[in-house]
C-alpha positions in Angstrom: -60.6 14.7 -13.7 -60.5 17.0 -10.7 -62.6 18.3 -8.4 -62.3 22.0 -6.8 -64.4 21.8 -3.3 -65.1 25.6 -1.8 -66.9 27.3 0.9 -69.2 30.2 0.3 -69.6 32.0 4.1 -72.7 33.5 5.4 -72.2 37.2 4.6 -76.5 38.1 4.6 -78.6 36.8 1.9 -77.4 38.4 -1.0 -76.1 35.6 -3.0 -72.3 36.4 -3.9 -71.2 36.1 -7.7 -68.2 33.4 -7.4 -65.6 32.9 -10.4 -63.4 29.6 -10.7 -60.5 30.5 -13.2 -58.3 27.8 -14.2 -54.5 29.5 -15.2 -51.7 28.0 -16.9 -48.1 28.5 -15.5 -47.4 31.4 -17.8 -50.7 33.3 -16.0 -52.9 32.6 -19.5 -56.2 32.1 -18.7 -57.3 28.8 -19.5 -61.5 28.1 -18.6 -63.9 29.4 -15.9 -65.1 26.8 -14.4 -67.7 28.8 -12.1 -69.0 32.8 -13.1 -72.3 32.4 -11.0 -74.5 34.1 -8.3 -74.2 31.6 -5.4 -75.9 31.3 -1.7 -73.8 30.3 1.4 -72.8 26.6 1.2 -70.2 24.2 0.2 -69.6 23.6 -3.6 -67.7 20.6 -5.6 -67.0 21.7 -9.1 -65.0 19.7 -11.6 -62.6 20.4 -14.4 -61.5 18.0 -17.2 -58.4 18.2 -17.6 -58.1 15.0 -20.3 -57.0 17.5 -23.1 -54.5 19.8 -21.1 -50.7 18.5 -20.7 -48.9 17.3 -17.6 -47.9 20.4 -15.4 -48.4 23.3 -13.1 -51.8 24.9 -13.6 -53.2 27.6 -11.0 -57.3 28.2 -10.2 -58.3 31.3 -8.5 -61.5 31.5 -6.5 -62.9 34.9 -6.5 -66.1 36.0 -4.5 -67.5 39.3 -3.7 -63.9 40.9 -2.1 -62.7 37.8 -1.4 -59.9 36.4 -3.6 -57.8 33.3 -3.5 -55.3 31.2 -6.2 -54.1 28.0 -5.2 -51.5 25.9 -7.1 -52.3 22.4 -8.8 -50.0 19.8 -10.0 -51.6 17.8 -13.2 -49.8 14.3 -13.6 -51.1 11.8 -16.5 
């Protein structure tokens, strides 16, 4: 189980549509962890990777015009 913690900053009172997507090393989408409108604040989401092999994975956070990709290493 991996926890991904992220912050949504205050950009007015309108909730932002937030997506967190997990990708494999070759760029293939594996799963979507979050796909909803969120108010500003701090959030945590869990990824149960027990059915996936050890290796390098990426997660992409998309919130409005903002996008960021981070690398994860899964070791079992």
